[in-house]
TIVEX-401083 format. One record per residue: chain; z, x, y of N, C-alpha, C, O in turn; residue in three letters. Coordinates in Angstrom, 1 decimal. Layout:
! TIVEX-401083
[rec "A"; [Z; X; Y]; [Z; X; Y]; [Z; X; Y]; [Z; X; Y]; "ALA"] ...
//
This chain:
! TIVEX-401083
[rec "A"; [-1.2; 20.9; -20.3]; [0.1; 20.5; -19.7]; [-0.4; 20.6; -17.9]; [-1.2; 21.5; -17.5]; "SER"] [rec "A"; [-0.1; 20.0; -17.3]; [-0.3; 19.8; -15.8]; [0.1; 21.1; -14.8]; [1.0; 21.9; -15.1]; "GLU"] [rec "A"; [-0.8; 21.2; -13.8]; [-0.9; 22.4; -13.3]; [0.8; 22.0; -12.2]; [1.0; 20.9; -11.8]; "THR"] [rec "A"; [1.6; 22.9; -12.1]; [2.7; 22.9; -11.7]; [4.1; 21.8; -12.2]; [5.0; 21.3; -11.6]; "GLY"] [rec "A"; [3.9; 21.8; -13.6]; [4.5; 21.1; -14.3]; [5.7; 22.1; -14.7]; [5.5; 23.2; -15.2]; "GLN"] [rec "A"; [6.6; 21.8; -14.5]; [8.2; 22.5; -15.2]; [8.2; 22.7; -16.5]; [7.5; 21.9; -17.1]; "LEU"] [rec "A"; [9.0; 23.7; -17.3]; [8.4; 23.7; -18.6]; [10.0; 22.8; -19.2]; [11.1; 23.2; -18.9]; "ARG"] [rec "A"; [9.9; 22.0; -19.8]; [11.3; 21.4; -20.3]; [11.4; 21.7; -21.7]; [10.6; 21.9; -22.6]; "LEU"] [rec "A"; [12.6; 21.8; -21.7]; [12.8; 22.3; -23.3]; [14.0; 21.1; -23.8]; [14.8; 20.7; -23.0]; "TRP"] [rec "A"; [14.0; 20.8; -24.9]; [15.1; 20.1; -25.4]; [15.7; 21.1; -26.7]; [15.2; 22.1; -27.1]; "SER"] [rec "A"; [16.8; 20.4; -27.3]; [17.3; 20.9; -27.8]; [18.8; 20.3; -28.7]; [19.4; 19.4; -28.1]; "HIS"] [rec "A"; [19.3; 20.6; -29.9]; [20.1; 20.1; -30.3]; [20.4; 20.8; -31.7]; [19.6; 21.4; -32.4]; "ASP"] [rec "A"; [21.7; 20.6; -31.9]; [22.8; 21.5; -33.3]; [22.3; 20.6; -34.1]; [22.2; 19.4; -34.0]; "ALA"] [rec "A"; [21.9; 21.8; -35.4]; [21.9; 20.9; -36.8]; [23.1; 21.9; -37.1]; [22.9; 23.1; -37.0]; "PHE"] [rec "A"; [24.2; 21.5; -37.4]; [25.4; 21.8; -38.0]; [25.4; 23.1; -37.0]; [25.1; 23.1; -35.8]; "GLY"] [rec "A"; [25.7; 24.2; -37.6]; [26.0; 25.3; -36.3]; [24.7; 26.3; -36.0]; [24.8; 27.5; -35.6]; "GLU"] [rec "A"; [23.5; 25.3; -36.1]; [22.2; 26.1; -36.1]; [21.7; 25.3; -35.1]; [22.3; 24.3; -34.7]; "ASP"] [rec "A"; [20.7; 25.6; -34.6]; [20.0; 25.2; -33.1]; [18.5; 25.0; -33.4]; [17.7; 25.9; -33.7]; "LEU"] [rec "A"; [18.2; 23.8; -33.4]; [16.7; 23.4; -33.1]; [16.1; 23.1; -31.7]; [16.9; 22.6; -30.9]; "ILE"] [rec "A"; [14.9; 23.5; -31.3]; [14.5; 23.3; -30.0]; [13.4; 23.6; -29.8]; [12.8; 24.2; -30.7]; "PHE"] [rec "A"; [12.8; 23.1; -28.6]; [11.7; 23.0; -28.1]; [11.0; 22.8; -26.8]; [11.5; 22.0; -26.0]; "ASN"] [rec "A"; [9.8; 23.6; -26.4]; [9.4; 23.6; -25.1]; [8.6; 22.3; -25.1]; [7.9; 22.0; -26.1]; "PRO"] [rec "A"; [8.8; 21.4; -23.9]; [7.7; 20.2; -24.1]; [6.4; 20.0; -24.4]; [5.7; 20.1; -23.4]; "ARG"] [rec "A"; [5.8; 19.8; -25.5]; [4.5; 19.9; -25.8]; [4.2; 21.3; -26.6]; [3.0; 21.7; -26.6]; "ALA"] [rec "A"; [5.1; 22.1; -27.3]; [5.2; 23.2; -27.4]; [5.6; 23.3; -28.9]; [5.7; 22.3; -29.6]; "GLY"] [rec "A"; [5.7; 24.6; -29.3]; [6.1; 24.5; -31.2]; [7.7; 24.5; -30.6]; [8.2; 24.6; -29.5]; "GLY"] [rec "A"; [8.3; 24.4; -32.1]; [9.5; 24.0; -32.6]; [10.2; 24.9; -33.1]; [9.8; 25.7; -33.9]; "ILE"] [rec "A"; [11.4; 25.0; -32.6]; [12.0; 26.6; -33.2]; [13.5; 26.4; -33.9]; [14.3; 25.5; -33.8]; "TYR"] [rec "A"; [13.7; 27.3; -34.5]; [14.9; 26.9; -35.5]; [15.8; 28.6; -35.5]; [15.3; 29.6; -35.8]; "TYR"] [rec "A"; [17.3; 28.5; -34.9]; [17.9; 29.6; -34.6]; [18.7; 29.7; -35.6]; [19.1; 28.6; -35.9]; "TRP"] [rec "A"; [19.2; 30.6; -36.3]; [20.3; 30.4; -37.2]; [21.2; 31.0; -37.0]; [21.2; 32.3; -37.1]; "ASP"] [rec "A"; [22.4; 30.3; -36.7]; [23.6; 31.4; -36.3]; [24.1; 32.3; -37.0]; [24.7; 33.2; -36.4]; "GLU"] [rec "A"; [24.0; 32.3; -38.3]; [24.7; 33.0; -39.0]; [24.0; 34.6; -38.9]; [24.6; 35.6; -39.3]; "SER"] [rec "A"; [22.7; 34.6; -38.4]; [22.5; 35.6; -38.2]; [22.5; 36.8; -36.9]; [22.0; 37.9; -36.6]; "SER"] [rec "A"; [23.7; 35.5; -36.1]; [24.0; 36.2; -34.8]; [23.2; 36.1; -33.2]; [22.1; 35.7; -33.1]; "GLY"] [rec "A"; [23.7; 36.4; -32.5]; [23.0; 36.2; -31.3]; [22.0; 37.3; -30.9]; [21.3; 37.3; -29.9]; "THR"] [rec "A"; [22.0; 38.4; -32.0]; [20.6; 39.3; -31.7]; [19.6; 39.1; -32.2]; [18.6; 39.9; -32.0]; "GLY"] [rec "A"; [19.5; 37.9; -33.2]; [18.2; 37.7; -33.6]; [17.7; 36.7; -32.8]; [18.4; 36.1; -32.0]; "ASN"] [rec "A"; [16.4; 36.4; -33.0]; [15.3; 35.5; -32.0]; [15.2; 34.4; -33.3]; [15.3; 34.5; -34.5]; "ARG"] [rec "A"; [15.0; 33.1; -32.2]; [14.5; 31.8; -33.2]; [13.2; 32.1; -33.7]; [12.4; 32.9; -33.1]; "ALA"] [rec "A"; [12.9; 31.3; -35.0]; [11.5; 31.5; -35.5]; [10.9; 30.0; -35.3]; [11.8; 29.2; -34.9]; "VAL"] [rec "A"; [9.9; 29.6; -35.5]; [9.2; 28.3; -35.8]; [9.5; 28.0; -36.8]; [9.4; 28.8; -37.7]; "PRO"] [rec "A"; [10.1; 26.7; -37.0]; [10.6; 25.8; -37.9]; [9.8; 25.9; -39.4]; [10.2; 25.8; -40.6]; "ILE"] [rec "A"; [8.5; 26.0; -38.6]; [7.3; 25.6; -40.1]; [7.2; 27.3; -40.7]; [6.3; 27.6; -41.5]; "SER"] [rec "A"; [7.9; 28.0; -40.2]; [8.0; 29.6; -40.9]; [8.9; 29.8; -41.7]; [8.9; 30.7; -42.5]; "SER"] [rec "A"; [10.0; 28.7; -41.7]; [11.4; 29.3; -42.6]; [11.3; 28.9; -44.3]; [10.8; 27.8; -44.7]; "LEU"] [rec "A"; [11.7; 29.7; -44.9]; [11.6; 29.5; -45.9]; [11.6; 28.2; -46.5]; [12.4; 27.4; -46.1]; "SER"] [rec "A"; [10.7; 27.9; -47.4]; [10.5; 26.5; -48.1]; [10.0; 25.3; -47.1]; [9.9; 24.1; -47.5]; "GLY"] [rec "A"; [9.8; 25.8; -45.9]; [9.2; 24.5; -45.0]; [7.9; 24.3; -45.8]; [7.1; 25.1; -46.4]; "ALA"] [rec "A"; [7.8; 22.6; -45.7]; [6.8; 21.6; -46.3]; [6.5; 21.1; -45.0]; [7.4; 20.6; -44.3]; "ASN"] [rec "A"; [5.0; 21.3; -44.4]; [4.7; 19.7; -43.5]; [5.6; 20.1; -42.4]; [5.3; 19.2; -41.6]; "PHE"] [rec "A"; [6.5; 20.8; -41.9]; [7.3; 20.9; -40.6]; [6.1; 20.6; -39.8]; [5.0; 20.9; -40.3]; "ALA"] [rec "A"; [6.2; 19.9; -38.4]; [5.5; 19.9; -37.4]; [5.4; 21.0; -36.7]; [6.4; 21.6; -36.5]; "PRO"] [rec "A"; [4.2; 21.5; -36.3]; [4.3; 22.8; -35.3]; [4.2; 22.6; -33.8]; [4.2; 23.5; -33.1]; "THR"] [rec "A"; [4.2; 21.2; -33.2]; [4.1; 21.0; -32.1]; [5.1; 19.5; -31.7]; [5.0; 18.5; -32.4]; "LEU"] [rec "A"; [5.8; 19.6; -30.7]; [6.5; 18.3; -30.1]; [6.4; 17.9; -28.9]; [5.7; 18.6; -28.1]; "GLY"] [rec "A"; [7.0; 16.8; -28.5]; [7.5; 16.5; -27.0]; [8.9; 16.6; -27.2]; [9.5; 17.0; -26.2]; "LEU"] [rec "A"; [9.6; 16.2; -28.2]; [11.4; 16.3; -27.9]; [11.7; 16.3; -29.2]; [11.2; 15.5; -30.1]; "GLN"] [rec "A"; [12.6; 17.4; -29.5]; [13.6; 17.2; -30.5]; [14.8; 16.6; -30.5]; [15.5; 16.6; -29.5]; "THR"] [rec "A"; [15.2; 15.9; -31.8]; [16.6; 15.5; -31.5]; [17.2; 15.1; -33.1]; [16.6; 14.5; -34.0]; "ILE"] [rec "A"; [18.6; 15.7; -33.2]; [19.0; 15.6; -34.8]; [19.9; 14.2; -34.7]; [20.5; 13.8; -33.7]; "VAL"] [rec "A"; [19.8; 13.7; -35.6]; [20.3; 12.4; -36.0]; [21.4; 12.4; -36.5]; [21.4; 12.3; -37.8]; "SER"] [rec "A"; [22.7; 12.3; -35.7]; [24.0; 12.5; -35.9]; [24.8; 11.9; -36.9]; [25.8; 12.5; -37.2]; "ASP"] [rec "A"; [24.5; 10.6; -37.6]; [25.1; 10.0; -38.5]; [24.3; 10.6; -39.8]; [25.1; 11.0; -40.7]; "VAL"] [rec "A"; [23.3; 10.6; -40.0]; [22.5; 10.9; -41.3]; [21.9; 12.2; -41.2]; [21.5; 12.8; -42.2]; "ASP"] [rec "A"; [22.0; 12.8; -40.1]; [21.2; 14.3; -39.9]; [20.1; 14.5; -40.5]; [20.0; 15.3; -41.5]; "ARG"] [rec "A"; [19.1; 13.6; -39.6]; [17.5; 13.9; -39.9]; [17.0; 14.8; -38.4]; [17.6; 14.6; -37.3]; "HIS"] [rec "A"; [16.0; 15.6; -38.6]; [15.8; 16.3; -37.5]; [14.5; 15.4; -37.1]; [13.5; 15.2; -37.9]; "VAL"] [rec "A"; [14.6; 14.8; -36.0]; [13.4; 14.1; -35.0]; [12.9; 14.7; -34.3]; [13.4; 15.3; -33.4]; "ILE"] [rec "A"; [11.4; 14.7; -34.6]; [10.3; 15.2; -33.6]; [9.7; 14.0; -32.9]; [9.2; 13.1; -33.6]; "VAL"] [rec "A"; [9.7; 13.8; -31.4]; [9.3; 12.6; -31.1]; [7.7; 13.5; -30.4]; [7.9; 14.6; -30.0]; "LEU"] [rec "A"; [6.4; 12.8; -30.5]; [5.5; 13.2; -30.3]; [4.8; 14.4; -31.1]; [4.3; 15.4; -30.5]; "GLY"] [rec "A"; [4.8; 14.1; -32.7]; [5.1; 15.2; -33.2]; [3.4; 15.3; -33.7]; [2.7; 14.3; -33.5]; "ALA"] [rec "A"; [2.7; 16.4; -34.3]; [1.4; 16.5; -34.6]; [1.3; 15.7; -36.1]; [2.4; 15.9; -36.7]; "ASP"] [rec "A"; [0.6; 15.1; -36.7]; [0.5; 14.6; -37.8]; [0.1; 15.3; -39.0]; [-0.5; 16.4; -39.0]; "PRO"] [rec "A"; [0.4; 14.7; -40.1]; [0.0; 15.2; -41.3]; [-1.5; 14.9; -41.5]; [-1.7; 13.7; -41.6]; "ILE"] [rec "A"; [-2.8; 15.7; -41.5]; [-4.0; 15.6; -41.8]; [-4.1; 16.3; -43.3]; [-3.6; 17.3; -43.6]; "VAL"] [rec "A"; [-4.9; 15.6; -44.1]; [-5.0; 15.9; -45.5]; [-4.1; 16.8; -45.6]; [-3.2; 16.6; -44.8]; "GLY"] [rec "A"; [-3.7; 18.4; -46.7]; [-2.8; 19.5; -46.8]; [-2.2; 19.9; -45.7]; [-1.2; 20.6; -45.9]; "SER"] [rec "A"; [-2.4; 19.7; -44.2]; [-1.6; 20.3; -43.1]; [-1.2; 19.5; -42.0]; [-1.6; 18.3; -41.8]; "ALA"] [rec "A"; [-0.3; 20.2; -41.2]; [0.0; 19.6; -39.8]; [-1.4; 19.7; -39.2]; [-2.1; 20.4; -39.8]; "ARG"] [rec "A"; [-1.9; 19.1; -38.1]; [-3.1; 18.7; -37.5]; [-3.3; 19.6; -36.7]; [-4.4; 19.9; -36.3]; "SER"] [rec "A"; [-2.2; 20.1; -36.2]; [-2.3; 21.2; -34.3]; [-2.7; 20.3; -33.2]; [-3.2; 20.8; -32.2]; "GLY"] [rec "A"; [-2.4; 19.0; -33.5]; [-2.5; 18.3; -32.1]; [-1.5; 17.4; -31.9]; [-1.3; 16.6; -32.8]; "ALA"] [rec "A"; [-0.9; 17.2; -31.0]; [-0.1; 16.0; -30.5]; [-0.3; 14.8; -30.6]; [-1.2; 14.4; -29.8]; "ILE"] [rec "A"; [0.3; 13.8; -31.6]; [0.1; 12.7; -31.4]; [1.1; 12.1; -30.5]; [2.1; 11.8; -31.1]; "ASP"] [rec "A"; [0.8; 11.7; -29.1]; [2.0; 11.2; -28.1]; [2.8; 10.1; -28.3]; [3.6; 9.8; -27.5]; "PRO"] [rec "A"; [2.5; 9.4; -29.8]; [3.2; 8.0; -30.0]; [3.6; 8.4; -31.2]; [3.8; 7.3; -31.8]; "LEU"] [rec "A"; [3.7; 9.3; -32.0]; [4.1; 9.7; -33.5]; [5.7; 10.2; -33.5]; [6.1; 11.1; -32.7]; "LEU"] [rec "A"; [6.6; 9.6; -34.4]; [7.9; 9.8; -34.5]; [7.7; 10.5; -36.2]; [7.5; 9.8; -37.2]; "VAL"] [rec "A"; [7.8; 11.5; -36.0]; [8.6; 12.3; -37.1]; [9.7; 12.8; -37.7]; [10.4; 13.6; -37.1]; "ALA"] [rec "A"; [10.1; 12.4; -38.9]; [11.5; 12.8; -39.5]; [11.9; 13.9; -40.3]; [11.1; 13.7; -41.3]; "PHE"] [rec "A"; [12.5; 14.7; -40.6]; [12.9; 15.4; -42.0]; [13.7; 14.7; -43.2]; [14.7; 14.1; -43.0]; "SER"] [rec "A"; [13.4; 14.8; -44.1]; [14.5; 14.6; -45.2]; [15.7; 14.7; -44.3]; [15.8; 15.2; -43.2]; "ASP"] [rec "A"; [16.6; 14.0; -45.0]; [17.8; 14.0; -44.6]; [18.5; 15.5; -44.9]; [18.1; 16.3; -45.8]; "GLN"] [rec "A"; [19.5; 15.9; -43.8]; [20.3; 17.4; -44.3]; [19.4; 18.4; -44.6]; [19.7; 19.3; -45.3]; "GLU"] [rec "A"; [18.1; 18.2; -44.1]; [17.3; 19.6; -44.0]; [16.2; 19.4; -42.7]; [15.8; 18.5; -42.1]; "SER"] [rec "A"; [15.8; 20.8; -42.8]; [15.3; 21.0; -41.2]; [14.0; 21.5; -41.8]; [13.3; 21.9; -40.9]; "ALA"] [rec "A"; [13.5; 21.7; -43.0]; [12.6; 22.1; -43.7]; [11.5; 21.8; -44.5]; [10.4; 22.3; -44.7]; "THR"] [rec "A"; [12.3; 20.1; -45.0]; [11.6; 19.4; -45.8]; [11.0; 17.9; -45.0]; [11.7; 17.0; -44.5]; "GLN"] [rec "A"; [9.7; 18.1; -45.1]; [8.8; 17.2; -43.8]; [7.7; 16.3; -44.6]; [7.1; 15.4; -43.9]; "TRP"] [rec "A"; [7.6; 16.5; -45.7]; [6.6; 15.6; -46.3]; [7.4; 14.5; -47.3]; [8.4; 14.6; -48.1]; "GLU"] [rec "A"; [6.6; 13.5; -46.9]; [7.1; 12.0; -47.3]; [7.0; 12.0; -48.5]; [5.9; 12.4; -48.9]; "PRO"] [rec "A"; [8.2; 11.5; -49.9]; [7.5; 11.6; -51.1]; [8.9; 10.5; -51.6]; [9.9; 10.4; -50.9]; "THR"] [rec "A"; [8.6; 10.0; -52.8]; [9.4; 9.0; -53.2]; [10.8; 9.4; -53.4]; [11.7; 8.5; -53.5]; "ALA"] [rec "A"; [11.0; 10.9; -53.6]; [12.4; 11.2; -53.8]; [13.1; 12.1; -52.4]; [14.0; 13.0; -52.3]; "THR"] [rec "A"; [12.2; 11.6; -51.3]; [13.1; 12.1; -50.1]; [13.2; 10.9; -48.6]; [12.9; 9.7; -48.6]; "ASN"] [rec "A"; [13.5; 11.6; -47.8]; [13.8; 10.5; -46.5]; [12.8; 10.7; -45.5]; [12.7; 10.1; -44.4]; "THR"] [rec "A"; [12.0; 11.7; -46.1]; [11.4; 12.2; -44.6]; [10.2; 11.3; -44.6]; [9.8; 10.8; -45.6]; "ALA"] [rec "A"; [9.5; 11.2; -43.4]; [8.4; 10.5; -42.7]; [8.1; 10.5; -41.5]; [8.7; 11.3; -40.7]; "GLY"] [rec "A"; [7.2; 9.6; -41.0]; [7.0; 9.1; -39.3]; [6.5; 7.6; -39.1]; [6.0; 6.7; -39.8]; "SER"] [rec "A"; [6.9; 7.8; -38.1]; [6.2; 6.0; -37.8]; [5.6; 6.2; -36.1]; [6.1; 6.9; -35.2]; "LEU"] [rec "A"; [4.7; 5.5; -36.1]; [4.0; 5.4; -34.7]; [4.3; 4.2; -34.3]; [4.3; 3.1; -34.8]; "ARG"] [rec "A"; [4.7; 4.7; -32.6]; [5.2; 3.5; -31.7]; [3.7; 2.8; -31.2]; [2.6; 3.3; -31.1]; "LEU"] [rec "A"; [4.0; 1.8; -31.1]; [2.7; 0.7; -30.8]; [2.2; 0.6; -29.1]; [1.1; 0.5; -28.6]; "SER"] [rec "A"; [3.4; 0.6; -28.6]; [3.2; 0.1; -26.9]; [3.2; 1.4; -26.1]; [4.1; 2.1; -26.5]; "SER"] [rec "A"; [2.3; 1.7; -25.1]; [2.3; 2.9; -24.6]; [1.2; 3.9; -24.8]; [0.5; 3.9; -25.7]; "GLY"] [rec "A"; [1.2; 5.1; -23.4]; [0.0; 5.8; -24.1]; [0.9; 7.1; -24.9]; [0.5; 7.7; -25.9]; "SER"] [rec "A"; [2.2; 7.3; -24.1]; [2.9; 8.5; -24.6]; [4.3; 8.5; -24.8]; [4.9; 7.9; -23.8]; "GLN"] [rec "A"; [4.9; 8.9; -25.6]; [6.4; 9.0; -25.3]; [7.1; 10.0; -24.5]; [7.1; 11.2; -24.7]; "ILE"] [rec "A"; [7.7; 9.4; -23.5]; [8.3; 10.6; -22.4]; [9.5; 11.2; -22.8]; [9.7; 12.4; -22.6]; "VAL"] [rec "A"; [10.4; 10.2; -23.5]; [11.7; 10.7; -23.5]; [12.6; 9.9; -24.9]; [12.2; 8.9; -25.5]; "GLY"] [rec "A"; [13.8; 10.5; -25.0]; [14.6; 10.1; -26.0]; [15.8; 10.4; -26.1]; [16.0; 11.6; -26.1]; "GLY"] [rec "A"; [16.9; 9.6; -26.3]; [18.4; 9.6; -25.9]; [19.1; 9.4; -27.1]; [18.9; 8.2; -27.3]; "LEU"] [rec "A"; [19.8; 9.8; -27.9]; [20.8; 9.2; -28.6]; [21.9; 8.9; -28.2]; [22.5; 9.5; -27.4]; "ARG"] [rec "A"; [22.2; 7.5; -28.9]; [23.1; 6.7; -28.4]; [23.8; 6.1; -29.5]; [23.4; 6.5; -30.6]; "SER"] [rec "A"; [24.9; 5.2; -29.4]; [25.5; 4.6; -30.5]; [25.0; 4.1; -31.6]; [24.7; 2.9; -31.7]; "ARG"] [rec "A"; [24.9; 5.1; -32.7]; [24.3; 4.7; -34.3]; [22.5; 4.2; -33.6]; [21.9; 3.4; -34.4]; "GLN"] [rec "A"; [22.1; 4.4; -32.9]; [20.9; 4.8; -32.5]; [20.2; 5.6; -32.0]; [20.9; 6.4; -31.4]; "GLU"] [rec "A"; [18.9; 5.8; -31.8]; [18.2; 7.0; -31.0]; [17.2; 5.8; -29.9]; [16.5; 4.9; -30.4]; "LEU"] [rec "A"; [17.3; 5.9; -28.7]; [16.8; 5.2; -27.7]; [15.7; 5.8; -27.4]; [15.8; 6.8; -26.7]; "LEU"] [rec "A"; [14.2; 5.3; -27.8]; [13.1; 6.1; -27.2]; [12.3; 5.3; -26.2]; [11.9; 4.1; -26.4]; "ILE"] [rec "A"; [12.0; 5.9; -25.2]; [10.7; 5.4; -24.0]; [9.5; 6.1; -24.0]; [9.3; 7.3; -24.0]; "TRP"] [rec "A"; [8.6; 4.8; -23.9]; [7.4; 5.3; -23.7]; [7.0; 5.1; -22.2]; [7.6; 4.4; -21.4]; "THR"] [rec "A"; [5.6; 5.7; -21.9]; [5.6; 5.3; -20.4]; [5.5; 3.8; -20.1]; [5.4; 3.3; -19.0]; "ASP"] [rec "A"; [5.6; 3.0; -21.1]; [5.8; 1.6; -20.9]; [6.7; 0.7; -21.5]; [7.0; -0.4; -21.0]; "THR"] [rec "A"; [7.3; 1.2; -22.7]; [8.2; 0.5; -23.3]; [9.4; 1.2; -24.0]; [9.1; 2.3; -24.5]; "ALA"] [rec "A"; [10.8; 0.6; -24.0]; [11.5; 1.0; -24.7]; [11.7; 0.6; -26.2]; [11.4; -0.6; -26.6]; "LEU"] [rec "A"; [12.1; 1.5; -27.0]; [12.0; 1.5; -28.4]; [13.9; 1.7; -28.8]; [14.8; 2.2; -28.2]; "TYR"] [rec "A"; [14.0; 1.1; -30.0]; [15.7; 1.2; -30.6]; [15.4; 2.0; -31.6]; [14.4; 1.5; -32.1]; "SER"] [rec "A"; [15.6; 3.0; -32.3]; [15.2; 3.5; -33.7]; [16.7; 3.6; -34.7]; [17.7; 4.3; -34.3]; "MET"] [rec "A"; [16.7; 3.2; -35.5]; [18.2; 3.0; -36.6]; [17.8; 3.4; -37.7]; [16.7; 3.1; -38.1]; "GLN"] [rec "A"; [19.0; 4.3; -38.6]; [18.7; 4.5; -39.9]; [19.1; 3.1; -40.7]; [20.0; 2.3; -40.5]; "PHE"] [rec "A"; [18.1; 3.1; -41.5]; [18.3; 1.6; -41.9]; [18.3; 2.2; -43.9]; [18.5; 1.4; -44.9]; "ILE"] [rec "A"; [18.2; 3.4; -43.9]; [18.2; 4.0; -45.7]; [16.7; 3.7; -46.3]; [15.7; 3.6; -45.7]; "GLY"] [rec "A"; [17.1; 3.7; -47.6]; [16.0; 3.5; -48.6]; [15.7; 2.2; -48.7]; [16.5; 1.3; -48.5]; "ALA"] [rec "A"; [14.0; 1.9; -49.0]; [12.8; 2.7; -49.1]; [12.6; 3.4; -47.4]; [12.1; 4.5; -47.2]; "PRO"] [rec "A"; [13.0; 2.6; -46.5]; [12.3; 3.0; -45.4]; [13.1; 4.0; -44.2]; [12.3; 4.1; -43.3]; "PHE"] [rec "A"; [14.1; 4.5; -44.1]; [14.5; 5.6; -43.7]; [15.3; 5.0; -42.4]; [16.5; 4.9; -42.1]; "THR"] [rec "A"; [13.9; 4.7; -41.6]; [14.3; 4.0; -40.4]; [13.6; 3.0; -39.9]; [12.4; 2.8; -40.2]; "PHE"] [rec "A"; [14.1; 2.2; -39.1]; [13.5; 1.2; -38.3]; [13.5; 1.3; -37.1]; [14.5; 1.7; -36.5]; "GLY"] [rec "A"; [12.2; 0.9; -36.4]; [11.9; 1.0; -35.2]; [11.9; -0.4; -34.6]; [11.3; -1.3; -35.2]; "ILE"] [rec "A"; [12.7; -0.8; -33.4]; [11.9; -2.0; -32.9]; [11.8; -1.7; -31.3]; [12.2; -0.8; -30.6]; "ASN"] [rec "A"; [10.9; -2.9; -31.0]; [10.4; -2.8; -29.5]; [11.5; -3.5; -28.9]; [11.8; -4.7; -29.1]; "LEU"] [rec "A"; [12.1; -2.6; -27.8]; [13.9; -3.3; -27.0]; [13.0; -4.3; -26.2]; [13.0; -5.5; -26.5]; "VAL"] [rec "A"; [12.1; -3.8; -25.2]; [11.1; -4.4; -24.1]; [10.2; -3.6; -23.6]; [10.0; -2.4; -23.9]; "ASN"] [rec "A"; [9.5; -4.3; -22.8]; [7.9; -4.0; -22.5]; [8.3; -3.9; -21.1]; [9.2; -4.6; -20.8]; "GLU"] [rec "A"; [7.6; -3.0; -20.0]; [7.3; -2.9; -18.9]; [8.7; -2.3; -18.4]; [9.2; -2.8; -17.4]; "ASN"] [rec "A"; [9.3; -1.6; -19.0]; [10.5; -0.7; -18.8]; [10.2; 0.8; -18.9]; [11.0; 1.4; -19.7]; "VAL"] [rec "A"; [9.2; 1.6; -18.4]; [8.9; 3.1; -19.3]; [10.2; 3.8; -18.3]; [11.2; 3.3; -17.6]; "GLY"] [rec "A"; [9.8; 5.1; -18.5]; [10.9; 6.0; -18.1]; [10.1; 7.2; -17.3]; [9.2; 7.9; -17.9]; "LEU"] [rec "A"; [10.6; 7.4; -16.1]; [9.9; 8.2; -15.0]; [9.6; 9.5; -15.5]; [8.5; 9.9; -15.2]; "ILE"] [rec "A"; [10.3; 10.1; -16.0]; [10.4; 11.7; -16.7]; [11.4; 11.8; -18.1]; [12.4; 11.1; -18.4]; "SER"] [rec "A"; [10.9; 12.7; -18.6]; [12.0; 13.0; -19.6]; [13.3; 13.2; -19.6]; [14.0; 13.3; -20.7]; "PRO"] [rec "A"; [13.7; 13.3; -18.5]; [15.5; 13.8; -18.2]; [15.6; 12.6; -17.0]; [16.0; 12.9; -15.9]; "ASN"] [rec "A"; [15.3; 11.0; -17.4]; [15.4; 10.5; -16.7]; [16.0; 9.2; -17.0]; [15.7; 8.1; -16.7]; "GLY"] [rec "A"; [17.3; 9.8; -17.9]; [18.0; 8.9; -18.5]; [19.4; 9.3; -18.9]; [19.6; 10.5; -19.2]; "MET"] [rec "A"; [20.5; 8.4; -18.9]; [21.8; 8.9; -19.0]; [22.6; 7.9; -19.7]; [22.5; 6.7; -19.5]; "VAL"] [rec "A"; [23.7; 8.6; -20.9]; [24.2; 8.2; -21.7]; [25.5; 7.7; -20.7]; [26.0; 8.7; -20.1]; "ASN"] [rec "A"; [26.1; 6.5; -20.5]; [27.2; 6.9; -19.8]; [28.4; 5.4; -20.4]; [28.0; 4.4; -21.1]; "ALA"] [rec "A"; [29.7; 5.6; -20.1]; [30.5; 5.1; -20.7]; [30.4; 3.4; -20.8]; [31.0; 2.8; -21.7]; "PRO"] [rec "A"; [29.7; 3.0; -20.0]; [29.6; 1.5; -20.0]; [28.2; 1.0; -19.9]; [28.0; -0.1; -19.3]; "ASP"] [rec "A"; [27.2; 2.0; -20.7]; [25.9; 1.7; -21.0]; [24.9; 2.6; -20.3]; [25.2; 3.5; -19.5]; "GLY"] [rec "A"; [23.9; 2.4; -20.6]; [22.7; 3.4; -20.6]; [21.5; 3.2; -19.1]; [20.8; 2.3; -18.8]; "ILE"] [rec "A"; [21.6; 4.1; -18.7]; [20.6; 3.9; -17.6]; [19.8; 4.9; -17.4]; [19.9; 6.1; -17.5]; "TYR"] [rec "A"; [18.7; 4.0; -16.9]; [17.3; 5.2; -16.4]; [16.6; 4.9; -15.3]; [16.9; 3.9; -14.6]; "TRP"] [rec "A"; [15.7; 5.7; -14.9]; [14.9; 5.5; -13.9]; [13.7; 4.9; -14.5]; [13.5; 5.1; -15.7]; "MET"] [rec "A"; [12.9; 4.2; -13.9]; [11.3; 3.8; -14.2]; [10.7; 3.9; -12.7]; [11.2; 3.8; -11.5]; "ALA"] [rec "A"; [9.6; 4.0; -13.1]; [8.6; 4.0; -11.8]; [9.2; 2.8; -10.6]; [9.5; 3.1; -9.5]; "ARG"] [rec "A"; [9.1; 1.7; -11.2]; [10.1; 0.8; -9.9]; [11.5; 0.7; -9.5]; [12.0; -0.2; -8.9]; "ASP"] [rec "A"; [12.3; 1.9; -10.1]; [13.8; 1.6; -9.9]; [14.4; 2.1; -11.1]; [13.9; 2.7; -12.0]; "GLY"] [rec "A"; [16.0; 1.5; -10.9]; [16.5; 1.7; -11.9]; [16.8; 0.3; -12.9]; [17.4; 0.4; -14.0]; "PHE"] 
//
């Protein structure tokens, strides 16, 4: 991380539980049923965790289909996660599971790599889609079901996002700030 960079955290509810991570850091799971006196644990340490990402830039839970999505995840290399962020990789868990990340023929876990830009800057859940900005492009990610789970479409290039929190979902549209304005 850059000198003087603020530590930004992303978080989202997974039912009554919480999934969160500091940007470019580990991914944590806090179980509400354990009470507020218990700390969150790395998602990869949960019982039954299978190929869970160990690092990410941002974590979001899709609201309709309930997949945990990690933007800028560390990829699966051989029989483990690499431990190094791929800044354009979008990884997602099996539906209704925070622990199953290994893509198989019998689940909906997987990953997709964006093609435009050098890193994912931020993501925002919108109506039936997740908008993902890289430093040079905007993508729309939608749940499409089996066998591909999610589809990613390039919305436009040359519309990067200035910072991970530089966007808002308003009643009349999505607004964001790029290096050259809104």
